[in-house]
All heavy atoms as a GROMACS GRO file, in nm:
protein
  564
    1MET      N    1  -1.635   0.254  -0.304
    1MET     CA    2  -1.589   0.389  -0.304
    1MET      C    3  -1.640   0.456  -0.432
    1MET      O    4  -1.622   0.404  -0.541
    1MET     CB    5  -1.436   0.392  -0.300
    1MET     CG    6  -1.379   0.527  -0.317
    1MET     SD    7  -1.198   0.541  -0.315
    1MET     CE    8  -1.137   0.378  -0.299
    2GLN      N    9  -1.703   0.569  -0.415
    2GLN     CA   10  -1.758   0.643  -0.527
    2GLN      C   11  -1.652   0.736  -0.585
    2GLN      O   12  -1.585   0.809  -0.512
    2GLN     CB   13  -1.878   0.725  -0.480
    2GLN     CG   14  -1.946   0.800  -0.591
    2GLN     CD   15  -2.065   0.879  -0.540
    2GLN    OE1   16  -2.100   0.871  -0.422
    2GLN    NE2   17  -2.126   0.954  -0.626
    3LYS      N   18  -1.637   0.732  -0.716
    3LYS     CA   19  -1.542   0.820  -0.783
    3LYS      C   20  -1.603   0.960  -0.792
    3LYS      O   21  -1.718   0.976  -0.831
    3LYS     CB   22  -1.511   0.766  -0.922
    3LYS     CG   23  -1.400   0.838  -0.991
    3LYS     CD   24  -1.366   0.770  -1.122
    3LYS     CE   25  -1.260   0.851  -1.191
    3LYS     NZ   26  -1.252   0.820  -1.331
    4THR      N   27  -1.524   1.060  -0.754
    4THR     CA   28  -1.572   1.198  -0.755
    4THR      C   29  -1.480   1.286  -0.839
    4THR      O   30  -1.369   1.246  -0.873
    4THR     CB   31  -1.578   1.256  -0.613
    4THR    OG1   32  -1.444   1.262  -0.561
    4THR    CG2   33  -1.664   1.172  -0.520
    5GLU      N   34  -1.526   1.405  -0.868
    5GLU     CA   35  -1.443   1.500  -0.941
    5GLU      C   36  -1.317   1.534  -0.861
    5GLU      O   37  -1.208   1.546  -0.916
    5GLU     CB   38  -1.523   1.627  -0.970
    5GLU     CG   39  -1.451   1.725  -1.059
    5GLU     CD   40  -1.538   1.844  -1.097
    5GLU    OE1   41  -1.658   1.846  -1.063
    5GLU    OE2   42  -1.484   1.934  -1.161
    6ILE      N   43  -1.333   1.546  -0.730
    6ILE     CA   44  -1.217   1.574  -0.644
    6ILE      C   45  -1.118   1.459  -0.653
    6ILE      O   46  -0.997   1.481  -0.659
    6ILE     CB   47  -1.264   1.599  -0.499
    6ILE    CG1   48  -1.343   1.730  -0.493
    6ILE    CG2   49  -1.146   1.602  -0.403
    6ILE    CD1   50  -1.412   1.755  -0.363
    7GLY      N   51  -1.168   1.337  -0.655
    7GLY     CA   52  -1.081   1.221  -0.670
    7GLY      C   53  -1.005   1.223  -0.801
    7GLY      O   54  -0.888   1.186  -0.807
    8ASP      N   55  -1.072   1.269  -0.907
    8ASP     CA   56  -1.005   1.281  -1.037
    8ASP      C   57  -0.890   1.381  -1.030
    8ASP      O   58  -0.783   1.356  -1.084
    8ASP     CB   59  -1.105   1.326  -1.144
    8ASP     CG   60  -1.206   1.218  -1.180
    8ASP    OD1   61  -1.183   1.100  -1.147
    8ASP    OD2   62  -1.309   1.254  -1.240
    9TYR      N   63  -0.912   1.494  -0.963
    9TYR     CA   64  -0.807   1.594  -0.947
    9TYR      C   65  -0.690   1.538  -0.865
    9TYR      O   66  -0.574   1.567  -0.894
    9TYR     CB   67  -0.860   1.722  -0.882
    9TYR     CG   68  -0.948   1.804  -0.972
    9TYR    CD1   69  -1.074   1.843  -0.930
    9TYR    CD2   70  -0.907   1.843  -1.099
    9TYR    CE1   71  -1.157   1.920  -1.012
    9TYR    CE2   72  -0.988   1.920  -1.181
    9TYR     CZ   73  -1.112   1.958  -1.138
    9TYR     OH   74  -1.193   2.033  -1.219
   10LEU      N   75  -0.722   1.460  -0.764
   10LEU     CA   76  -0.617   1.400  -0.682
   10LEU      C   77  -0.530   1.308  -0.767
   10LEU      O   78  -0.407   1.313  -0.759
   10LEU     CB   79  -0.679   1.321  -0.566
   10LEU     CG   80  -0.580   1.243  -0.479
   10LEU    CD1   81  -0.481   1.336  -0.411
   10LEU    CD2   82  -0.656   1.161  -0.375
   11ILE      N   83  -0.592   1.227  -0.850
   11ILE     CA   84  -0.518   1.135  -0.937
   11ILE      C   85  -0.421   1.211  -1.026
   11ILE      O   86  -0.304   1.175  -1.040
   11ILE     CB   87  -0.615   1.050  -1.021
   11ILE    CG1   88  -0.691   0.951  -0.932
   11ILE    CG2   89  -0.541   0.975  -1.131
   11ILE    CD1   90  -0.808   0.884  -0.999
   12VAL      N   91  -0.469   1.319  -1.086
   12VAL     CA   92  -0.384   1.400  -1.172
   12VAL      C   93  -0.269   1.462  -1.092
   12VAL      O   94  -0.153   1.458  -1.133
   12VAL     CB   95  -0.466   1.509  -1.244
   12VAL    CG1   96  -0.375   1.607  -1.318
   12VAL    CG2   97  -0.565   1.446  -1.340
   13GLY      N   98  -0.301   1.519  -0.975
   13GLY     CA   99  -0.200   1.584  -0.893
   13GLY      C  100  -0.090   1.490  -0.847
   13GLY      O  101   0.027   1.528  -0.841
   14LEU      N  102  -0.127   1.369  -0.814
   14LEU     CA  103  -0.028   1.273  -0.765
   14LEU      C  104   0.078   1.240  -0.869
   14LEU      O  105   0.190   1.201  -0.835
   14LEU     CB  106  -0.098   1.144  -0.719
   14LEU     CG  107  -0.174   1.154  -0.587
   14LEU    CD1  108  -0.259   1.029  -0.566
   14LEU    CD2  109  -0.080   1.176  -0.471
   15GLN      N  110   0.044   1.257  -0.996
   15GLN     CA  111   0.138   1.224  -1.103
   15GLN      C  112   0.258   1.319  -1.109
   15GLN      O  113   0.358   1.288  -1.173
   15GLN     CB  114   0.065   1.222  -1.237
   15GLN     CG  115  -0.037   1.111  -1.243
   15GLN     CD  116  -0.116   1.112  -1.372
   15GLN    OE1  117  -0.077   1.171  -1.470
   15GLN    NE2  118  -0.230   1.045  -1.370
   16PHE      N  119   0.250   1.433  -1.040
   16PHE     CA  120   0.358   1.530  -1.041
   16PHE      C  121   0.461   1.504  -0.931
   16PHE      O  122   0.556   1.582  -0.916
   16PHE     CB  123   0.302   1.672  -1.027
   16PHE     CG  124   0.224   1.715  -1.148
   16PHE    CD1  125   0.086   1.704  -1.150
   16PHE    CD2  126   0.290   1.764  -1.261
   16PHE    CE1  127   0.014   1.742  -1.262
   16PHE    CE2  128   0.218   1.803  -1.373
   16PHE     CZ  129   0.080   1.792  -1.374
   17PHE      N  130   0.443   1.398  -0.856
   17PHE     CA  131   0.532   1.368  -0.744
   17PHE      C  132   0.605   1.237  -0.767
   17PHE      O  133   0.557   1.150  -0.840
   17PHE     CB  134   0.451   1.365  -0.614
   17PHE     CG  135   0.399   1.500  -0.575
   17PHE    CD1  136   0.276   1.544  -0.620
   17PHE    CD2  137   0.476   1.585  -0.496
   17PHE    CE1  138   0.229   1.670  -0.587
   17PHE    CE2  139   0.430   1.711  -0.463
   17PHE     CZ  140   0.306   1.754  -0.508
   18PRO      N  141   0.720   1.220  -0.702
   18PRO     CA  142   0.803   1.100  -0.722
   18PRO      C  143   0.747   0.979  -0.648
   18PRO      O  144   0.803   0.932  -0.549
   18PRO     CB  145   0.939   1.143  -0.666
   18PRO     CG  146   0.905   1.241  -0.557
   18PRO     CD  147   0.784   1.315  -0.610
   19LEU      N  148   0.634   0.930  -0.696
   19LEU     CA  149   0.568   0.815  -0.635
   19LEU      C  150   0.558   0.702  -0.737
   19LEU      O  151   0.543   0.728  -0.857
   19LEU     CB  152   0.425   0.853  -0.591
   19LEU     CG  153   0.411   0.959  -0.484
   19LEU    CD1  154   0.271   1.014  -0.482
   19LEU    CD2  155   0.448   0.902  -0.349
   20THR      N  156   0.561   0.580  -0.687
   20THR     CA  157   0.536   0.467  -0.776
   20THR      C  158   0.385   0.458  -0.801
   20THR      O  159   0.305   0.519  -0.730
   20THR     CB  160   0.583   0.334  -0.713
   20THR    OG1  161   0.502   0.308  -0.598
   20THR    CG2  162   0.731   0.339  -0.675
   21GLU      N  163   0.348   0.382  -0.900
   21GLU     CA  164   0.205   0.364  -0.930
   21GLU      C  165   0.133   0.302  -0.810
   21GLU      O  166   0.020   0.339  -0.778
   21GLU     CB  167   0.189   0.276  -1.054
   21GLU     CG  168   0.049   0.279  -1.112
   21GLU     CD  169   0.006   0.417  -1.159
   21GLU    OE1  170   0.087   0.493  -1.212
   21GLU    OE2  171  -0.114   0.449  -1.140
   22GLU      N  172   0.201   0.210  -0.741
   22GLU     CA  173   0.142   0.145  -0.624
   22GLU      C  174   0.121   0.246  -0.511
   22GLU      O  175   0.019   0.242  -0.441
   22GLU     CB  176   0.231   0.030  -0.575
   22GLU     CG  177   0.235  -0.089  -0.669
   22GLU     CD  178   0.332  -0.071  -0.786
   22GLU    OE1  179   0.417   0.022  -0.782
   22GLU    OE2  180   0.322  -0.149  -0.881
   23GLU      N  181   0.217   0.336  -0.492
   23GLU     CA  182   0.204   0.439  -0.388
   23GLU      C  183   0.089   0.534  -0.420
   23GLU      O  184   0.011   0.571  -0.332
   23GLU     CB  185   0.334   0.517  -0.373
   23GLU     CG  186   0.445   0.436  -0.310
   23GLU     CD  187   0.580   0.504  -0.316
   23GLU    OE1  188   0.608   0.576  -0.415
   23GLU    OE2  189   0.659   0.485  -0.222
   24ARG      N  190   0.076   0.572  -0.547
   24ARG     CA  191  -0.035   0.659  -0.588
   24ARG      C  192  -0.169   0.592  -0.560
   24ARG      O  193  -0.261   0.655  -0.507
   24ARG     CB  194  -0.025   0.693  -0.736
   24ARG     CG  195   0.082   0.789  -0.770
   24ARG     CD  196   0.077   0.827  -0.919
   24ARG     NE  197   0.198   0.897  -0.954
   24ARG     CZ  198   0.293   0.849  -1.033
   24ARG    NH1  199   0.278   0.733  -1.092
   24ARG    NH2  200   0.401   0.920  -1.057
   25ALA      N  201  -0.178   0.466  -0.596
   25ALA     CA  202  -0.303   0.392  -0.573
   25ALA      C  203  -0.333   0.380  -0.425
   25ALA      O  204  -0.448   0.398  -0.382
   25ALA     CB  205  -0.294   0.254  -0.637
   26ALA      N  206  -0.232   0.353  -0.344
   26ALA     CA  207  -0.252   0.338  -0.200
   26ALA      C  208  -0.300   0.469  -0.138
   26ALA      O  209  -0.390   0.468  -0.052
   26ALA     CB  210  -0.123   0.292  -0.133
   27ILE      N  211  -0.244   0.581  -0.180
   27ILE     CA  212  -0.287   0.711  -0.128
   27ILE      C  213  -0.432   0.737  -0.167
   27ILE      O  214  -0.514   0.777  -0.085
   27ILE     CB  215  -0.194   0.824  -0.178
   27ILE    CG1  216  -0.056   0.812  -0.110
   27ILE    CG2  217  -0.255   0.962  -0.153
   27ILE    CD1  218   0.051   0.902  -0.168
   28TYR      N  219  -0.465   0.712  -0.292
   28TYR     CA  220  -0.601   0.735  -0.340
   28TYR      C  221  -0.701   0.651  -0.260
   28TYR      O  222  -0.807   0.699  -0.219
   28TYR     CB  223  -0.611   0.702  -0.490
   28TYR     CG  224  -0.748   0.727  -0.545
   28TYR    CD1  225  -0.787   0.855  -0.581
   28TYR    CD2  226  -0.840   0.623  -0.559
   28TYR    CE1  227  -0.915   0.879  -0.631
   28TYR    CE2  228  -0.967   0.647  -0.608
   28TYR     CZ  229  -1.004   0.774  -0.644
   28TYR     OH  230  -1.130   0.797  -0.692
   29ILE      N  231  -0.668   0.526  -0.237
   29ILE     CA  232  -0.758   0.435  -0.164
   29ILE      C  233  -0.769   0.475  -0.017
   29ILE      O  234  -0.876   0.469   0.041
   29ILE     CB  235  -0.709   0.289  -0.180
   29ILE    CG1  236  -0.729   0.244  -0.325
   29ILE    CG2  237  -0.780   0.197  -0.082
   29ILE    CD1  238  -0.660   0.115  -0.360
   30ALA      N  239  -0.659   0.517   0.042
   30ALA     CA  240  -0.658   0.552   0.185
   30ALA      C  241  -0.742   0.676   0.214
   30ALA      O  242  -0.805   0.685   0.321
   30ALA     CB  243  -0.515   0.573   0.233
   31LEU      N  244  -0.743   0.771   0.122
   31LEU     CA  245  -0.820   0.895   0.141
   31LEU      C  246  -0.965   0.868   0.100
   31LEU      O  247  -1.000   0.874  -0.017
   31LEU     CB  248  -0.759   1.009   0.059
   31LEU     CG  249  -0.617   1.047   0.099
   31LEU    CD1  250  -0.556   1.141  -0.004
   31LEU    CD2  251  -0.615   1.110   0.237
   32LYS      N  252  -1.047   0.839   0.196
   32LYS     CA  253  -1.184   0.793   0.169
   32LYS      C  254  -1.283   0.906   0.142
   32LYS      O  255  -1.376   0.890   0.066
   32LYS     CB  256  -1.233   0.709   0.286
   32LYS     CG  257  -1.143   0.592   0.317
   32LYS     CD  258  -1.215   0.463   0.303
   32LYS     CE  259  -1.130   0.347   0.345
   32LYS     NZ  260  -1.055   0.289   0.237
   33THR      N  261  -1.264   1.020   0.208
   33THR     CA  262  -1.362   1.128   0.194
   33THR      C  263  -1.307   1.242   0.109
   33THR      O  264  -1.186   1.259   0.096
   33THR     CB  265  -1.402   1.185   0.332
   33THR    OG1  266  -1.288   1.254   0.386
   33THR    CG2  267  -1.447   1.076   0.428
   34ASP      N  268  -1.398   1.320   0.053
   34ASP     CA  269  -1.355   1.437  -0.024
   34ASP      C  270  -1.281   1.536   0.066
   34ASP      O  271  -1.188   1.602   0.022
   34ASP     CB  272  -1.476   1.505  -0.090
   34ASP     CG  273  -1.522   1.431  -0.215
   34ASP    OD1  274  -1.450   1.343  -0.264
   34ASP    OD2  275  -1.632   1.464  -0.265
   35GLU      N  276  -1.321   1.544   0.192
   35GLU     CA  277  -1.252   1.632   0.286
   35GLU      C  278  -1.104   1.592   0.298
   35GLU      O  279  -1.015   1.677   0.293
   35GLU     CB  280  -1.319   1.627   0.424
   35GLU     CG  281  -1.246   1.708   0.530
   35GLU     CD  282  -1.296   1.683   0.672
   35GLU    OE1  283  -1.368   1.585   0.695
   35GLU    OE2  284  -1.262   1.764   0.759
   36GLN      N  285  -1.079   1.464   0.315
   36GLN     CA  286  -0.941   1.415   0.325
   36GLN      C  287  -0.864   1.443   0.197
   36GLN      O  288  -0.749   1.485   0.201
   36GLN     CB  289  -0.940   1.265   0.355
   36GLN     CG  290  -0.990   1.228   0.492
   36GLN     CD  291  -1.008   1.078   0.509
   36GLN    OE1  292  -1.032   1.006   0.412
   36GLN    NE2  293  -0.996   1.032   0.633
   37LYS      N  294  -0.928   1.419   0.084
   37LYS     CA  295  -0.862   1.441  -0.045
   37LYS      C  296  -0.828   1.588  -0.063
   37LYS      O  297  -0.719   1.622  -0.111
   37LYS     CB  298  -0.951   1.391  -0.159
   37LYS     CG  299  -0.963   1.240  -0.162
   37LYS     CD  300  -1.064   1.194  -0.263
   37LYS     CE  301  -1.079   1.042  -0.250
   37LYS     NZ  302  -1.195   0.991  -0.317
   38LEU      N  303  -0.919   1.677  -0.026
   38LEU     CA  304  -0.892   1.821  -0.036
   38LEU      C  305  -0.776   1.862   0.053
   38LEU      O  306  -0.691   1.942   0.013
   38LEU     CB  307  -1.017   1.901  -0.002
   38LEU     CG  308  -1.125   1.904  -0.110
   38LEU    CD1  309  -1.253   1.966  -0.055
   38LEU    CD2  310  -1.077   1.979  -0.232
   39MET      N  311  -0.772   1.808   0.173
   39MET     CA  312  -0.662   1.839   0.265
   39MET      C  313  -0.529   1.795   0.204
   39MET      O  314  -0.429   1.867   0.210
   39MET     CB  315  -0.685   1.772   0.400
   39MET     CG  316  -0.800   1.829   0.478
   39MET     SD  317  -0.844   1.730   0.622
   39MET     CE  318  -0.705   1.763   0.728
   40PHE      N  319  -0.529   1.677   0.146
   40PHE     CA  320  -0.406   1.625   0.086
   40PHE      C  321  -0.365   1.708  -0.035
   40PHE      O  322  -0.247   1.739  -0.053
   40PHE     CB  323  -0.425   1.477   0.046
   40PHE     CG  324  -0.296   1.407   0.019
   40PHE    CD1  325  -0.219   1.356   0.122
   40PHE    CD2  326  -0.250   1.392  -0.111
   40PHE    CE1  327  -0.099   1.292   0.097
   40PHE    CE2  328  -0.130   1.328  -0.138
   40PHE     CZ  329  -0.054   1.278  -0.033
   41MET      N  330  -0.462   1.750  -0.115
   41MET     CA  331  -0.431   1.832  -0.233
   41MET      C  332  -0.378   1.970  -0.192
   41MET      O  333  -0.290   2.025  -0.258
   41MET     CB  334  -0.552   1.844  -0.324
   41MET     CG  335  -0.580   1.714  -0.398
   41MET     SD  336  -0.702   1.728  -0.528
   41MET     CE  337  -0.850   1.764  -0.436
   42GLU      N  338  -0.430   2.024  -0.083
   42GLU     CA  339  -0.378   2.152  -0.032
   42GLU      C  340  -0.231   2.136   0.009
   42GLU      O  341  -0.150   2.225  -0.016
   42GLU     CB  342  -0.462   2.201   0.085
   42GLU     CG  343  -0.597   2.254   0.044
   42GLU     CD  344  -0.688   2.287   0.160
   42GLU    OE1  345  -0.642   2.282   0.277
   42GLU    OE2  346  -0.805   2.319   0.135
   43TYR      N  347  -0.200   2.023   0.070
   43TYR     CA  348  -0.060   1.996   0.106
   43TYR      C  349   0.025   1.989  -0.020
   43TYR      O  350   0.133   2.049  -0.027
   43TYR     CB  351  -0.049   1.866   0.187
   43TYR     CG  352   0.095   1.833   0.222
   43TYR    CD1  353   0.154   1.890   0.333
   43TYR    CD2  354   0.170   1.748   0.142
   43TYR    CE1  355   0.287   1.862   0.366
   43TYR    CE2  356   0.303   1.720   0.173
   43TYR     CZ  357   0.360   1.777   0.285
   43TYR     OH  358   0.491   1.749   0.316
   44MET      N  359  -0.021   1.916  -0.121
   44MET     CA  360   0.056   1.903  -0.244
   44MET      C  361   0.077   2.039  -0.309
   44MET      O  362   0.184   2.068  -0.362
   44MET     CB  363  -0.014   1.809  -0.343
   44MET     CG  364  -0.015   1.664  -0.301
   44MET     SD  365  -0.070   1.549  -0.429
   44MET     CE  366  -0.228   1.612  -0.477
   45GLU      N  367  -0.024   2.124  -0.303
   45GLU     CA  368  -0.015   2.257  -0.364
   45GLU      C  369   0.093   2.342  -0.297
   45GLU      O  370   0.166   2.416  -0.363
   45GLU     CB  371  -0.150   2.327  -0.355
   45GLU     CG  372  -0.151   2.464  -0.416
   45GLU     CD  373  -0.285   2.533  -0.405
   45GLU    OE1  374  -0.370   2.490  -0.325
   45GLU    OE2  375  -0.305   2.632  -0.476
   46THR      N  376   0.103   2.331  -0.166
   46THR     CA  377   0.199   2.414  -0.093
   46THR      C  378   0.335   2.348  -0.074
   46THR      O  379   0.428   2.410  -0.024
   46THR     CB  380   0.143   2.454   0.045
   46THR    OG1  381   0.112   2.336   0.119
   46THR    CG2  382   0.019   2.540   0.030
   47HIS      N  383   0.347   2.222  -0.114
   47HIS     CA  384   0.473   2.149  -0.102
   47HIS      C  385   0.503   2.079  -0.234
   47HIS      O  386   0.509   1.956  -0.243
   47HIS     CB  387   0.465   2.047   0.012
   47HIS     CG  388   0.445   2.109   0.146
   47HIS    ND1  389   0.321   2.146   0.193
   47HIS    CD2  390   0.534   2.141   0.242
   47HIS    CE1  391   0.334   2.198   0.312
   47HIS    NE2  392   0.463   2.198   0.345
   48ALA      N  393   0.522   2.158  -0.339
   48ALA     CA  394   0.538   2.105  -0.474
   48ALA      C  395   0.660   2.015  -0.491
   48ALA      O  396   0.665   1.934  -0.583
   48ALA     CB  397   0.544   2.220  -0.574
   49LYS      N  398   0.757   2.027  -0.403
   49LYS     CA  399   0.879   1.946  -0.414
   49LYS      C  400   0.884   1.836  -0.306
   49LYS      O  401   0.991   1.785  -0.275
   49LYS     CB  402   1.002   2.035  -0.406
   49LYS     CG  403   1.011   2.133  -0.522
   49LYS     CD  404   1.141   2.206  -0.523
   49LYS     CE  405   1.142   2.315  -0.627
   49LYS     NZ  406   1.178   2.274  -0.757
   50ALA      N  407   0.769   1.800  -0.254
   50ALA     CA  408   0.764   1.698  -0.149
   50ALA      C  409   0.815   1.564  -0.200
   50ALA      O  410   0.788   1.526  -0.315
   50ALA     CB  411   0.621   1.684  -0.097
   51THR      N  412   0.885   1.494  -0.113
   51THR     CA  413   0.932   1.360  -0.147
   51THR      C  414   0.820   1.260  -0.122
   51THR      O  415   0.718   1.291  -0.060
   51THR     CB  416   1.052   1.322  -0.058
   51THR    OG1  417   1.007   1.314   0.078
   51THR    CG2  418   1.165   1.422  -0.072
   52ALA      N  419   0.841   1.138  -0.168
   52ALA     CA  420   0.743   1.033  -0.146
   52ALA      C  421   0.720   1.013   0.004
   52ALA      O  422   0.606   0.998   0.049
   52ALA     CB  423   0.789   0.903  -0.212
   53GLN      N  424   0.828   1.015   0.082
   53GLN     CA  425   0.815   0.995   0.226
   53GLN      C  426   0.736   1.109   0.291
   53GLN      O  427   0.654   1.086   0.379
   53GLN     CB  428   0.952   0.980   0.293
   53GLN     CG  429   0.942   0.941   0.439
   53GLN     CD  430   0.867   0.810   0.460
   53GLN    OE1  431   0.901   0.709   0.400
   53GLN    NE2  432   0.764   0.812   0.543
   54GLU      N  433   0.761   1.231   0.248
   54GLU     CA  434   0.687   1.345   0.304
   54GLU      C  435   0.538   1.334   0.272
   54GLU      O  436   0.453   1.364   0.357
   54GLU     CB  437   0.744   1.476   0.249
   54GLU     CG  438   0.881   1.508   0.304
   54GLU     CD  439   0.950   1.622   0.232
   54GLU    OE1  440   0.924   1.645   0.112
   54GLU    OE2  441   1.032   1.689   0.298
   55LEU      N  442   0.505   1.288   0.153
   55LEU     CA  443   0.364   1.269   0.117
   55LEU      C  444   0.300   1.160   0.202
   55LEU      O  445   0.187   1.174   0.248
   55LEU     CB  446   0.351   1.236  -0.032
   55LEU     CG  447   0.387   1.350  -0.128
   55LEU    CD1  448   0.397   1.298  -0.270
   55LEU    CD2  449   0.286   1.462  -0.118
   56LYS      N  450   0.374   1.053   0.225
   56LYS     CA  451   0.321   0.945   0.309
   56LYS      C  452   0.303   0.992   0.453
   56LYS      O  453   0.206   0.955   0.519
   56LYS     CB  454   0.414   0.823   0.304
   56LYS     CG  455   0.412   0.754   0.169
   56LYS     CD  456   0.504   0.633   0.172
   56LYS     CE  457   0.590   0.630   0.050
   56LYS     NZ  458   0.686   0.520   0.050
   57ASN      N  459   0.396   1.074   0.502
   57ASN     CA  460   0.381   1.129   0.637
   57ASN      C  461   0.257   1.216   0.646
   57ASN      O  462   0.183   1.210   0.746
   57ASN     CB  463   0.505   1.211   0.674
   57ASN     CG  464   0.629   1.127   0.694
   57ASN    OD1  465   0.622   1.005   0.704
   57ASN    ND2  466   0.744   1.192   0.695
   58GLU      N  467   0.233   1.298   0.545
   58GLU     CA  468   0.114   1.384   0.544
   58GLU      C  469  -0.013   1.300   0.536
   58GLU      O  470  -0.112   1.330   0.602
   58GLU     CB  471   0.121   1.482   0.427
   58GLU     CG  472   0.003   1.576   0.419
   58GLU     CD  473  -0.012   1.670   0.538
   58GLU    OE1  474   0.080   1.678   0.621
   58GLU    OE2  475  -0.116   1.736   0.548
   59LEU      N  476  -0.010   1.193   0.459
   59LEU     CA  477  -0.124   1.102   0.452
   59LEU      C  478  -0.157   1.050   0.592
   59LEU      O  479  -0.273   1.052   0.634
   59LEU     CB  480  -0.092   0.985   0.358
   59LEU     CG  481  -0.194   0.873   0.354
   59LEU    CD1  482  -0.328   0.921   0.300
   59LEU    CD2  483  -0.141   0.756   0.274
   60GLY      N  484  -0.056   1.006   0.664
   60GLY     CA  485  -0.077   0.956   0.800
   60GLY      C  486  -0.134   1.062   0.892
   60GLY      O  487  -0.224   1.037   0.972
   61ARG      N  488  -0.081   1.185   0.881
   61ARG     CA  489  -0.130   1.295   0.964
   61ARG      C  490  -0.277   1.324   0.936
   61ARG      O  491  -0.357   1.338   1.029
   61ARG     CB  492  -0.045   1.420   0.939
   61ARG     CG  493  -0.075   1.537   1.033
   61ARG     CD  494  -0.005   1.663   0.990
   61ARG     NE  495  -0.066   1.723   0.872
   61ARG     CZ  496  -0.180   1.794   0.874
   61ARG    NH1  497  -0.245   1.811   0.987
   61ARG    NH2  498  -0.228   1.846   0.763
   62ILE      N  499  -0.313   1.329   0.810
   62ILE     CA  500  -0.452   1.357   0.772
   62ILE      C  501  -0.544   1.246   0.822
   62ILE      O  502  -0.651   1.272   0.878
   62ILE     CB  503  -0.465   1.375   0.620
   62ILE    CG1  504  -0.401   1.507   0.579
   62ILE    CG2  505  -0.611   1.370   0.576
   62ILE    CD1  506  -0.387   1.527   0.428
   63LEU      N  507  -0.503   1.122   0.804
   63LEU     CA  508  -0.586   1.010   0.849
   63LEU      C  509  -0.605   1.013   1.000
   63LEU      O  510  -0.716   0.993   1.049
   63LEU     CB  511  -0.528   0.877   0.802
   63LEU     CG  512  -0.529   0.854   0.651
   63LEU    CD1  513  -0.461   0.724   0.617
   63LEU    CD2  514  -0.671   0.857   0.596
   64LYS      N  515  -0.499   1.037   1.074
   64LYS     CA  516  -0.509   1.044   1.219
   64LYS      C  517  -0.602   1.158   1.262
   64LYS      O  518  -0.686   1.141   1.350
   64LYS     CB  519  -0.372   1.065   1.284
   64LYS     CG  520  -0.288   0.943   1.291
   64LYS     CD  521  -0.155   0.976   1.357
   64LYS     CE  522  -0.060   0.858   1.349
   64LYS     NZ  523   0.072   0.892   1.405
   65MET      N  524  -0.586   1.272   1.200
   65MET     CA  525  -0.664   1.389   1.236
   65MET      C  526  -0.814   1.370   1.204
   65MET      O  527  -0.899   1.407   1.282
   65MET     CB  528  -0.611   1.512   1.161
   65MET     CG  529  -0.678   1.641   1.199
   65MET     SD  530  -0.598   1.786   1.128
   65MET     CE  531  -0.606   1.750   0.954
   66THR      N  532  -0.844   1.310   1.090
   66THR     CA  533  -0.983   1.299   1.049
   66THR      C  534  -1.052   1.177   1.110
   66THR      O  535  -1.175   1.174   1.119
   66THR     CB  536  -0.997   1.295   0.896
   66THR    OG1  537  -0.917   1.188   0.844
   66THR    CG2  538  -0.954   1.426   0.834
   67LEU      N  539  -0.977   1.078   1.153
   67LEU     CA  540  -1.040   0.962   1.216
   67LEU      C  541  -1.085   0.991   1.359
   67LEU      O  542  -1.169   0.923   1.413
   67LEU     CB  543  -0.944   0.842   1.215
   67LEU     CG  544  -0.919   0.781   1.078
   67LEU    CD1  545  -0.817   0.670   1.088
   67LEU    CD2  546  -1.047   0.731   1.014
   68LYS      N  547  -1.029   1.097   1.419
   68LYS     CA  548  -1.066   1.135   1.555
   68LYS      C  549  -1.199   1.207   1.560
   68LYS      O  550  -1.257   1.223   1.665
   68LYS     CB  551  -0.957   1.223   1.617
   68LYS     CG  552  -0.829   1.149   1.641
   68LYS     CD  553  -0.725   1.240   1.701
   68LYS     CE  554  -0.595   1.164   1.723
   68LYS     NZ  555  -0.492   1.250   1.780
   69LYS      N  556  -1.247   1.254   1.445
   69LYS     CA  557  -1.373   1.329   1.441
   69LYS      C  558  -1.491   1.240   1.466
   69LYS      O  559  -1.500   1.129   1.435
   69LYS     CB  560  -1.389   1.399   1.306
   69LYS     CG  561  -1.294   1.514   1.290
   69LYS     CD  562  -1.323   1.585   1.161
   69LYS     CE  563  -1.234   1.706   1.147
   69LYS     NZ  564  -1.260   1.778   1.025
   0.00000   0.00000   0.00000
C-alpha cells in the first residue's frame, strides 16, 4: 500500500473520533484507494460527533459500494 497525502489527512482526521488505535489502523488499512479515503473523510466532516460504531458502519457502506464497481 502506497502512502499518500490523502492517507496522511485520514490519519489526522481519525484522531478526532472515539476510536482505539487498533480501530484507526484497521480503518486506514481497509480503505485501499484514495477515492474510498475521500468518501470516508467527507463522512467524518459532516458527522463530527460520530461514534466508533457509526464510523465502522460507514466504512462497511463505502467498501460495499466501491467493491461493486
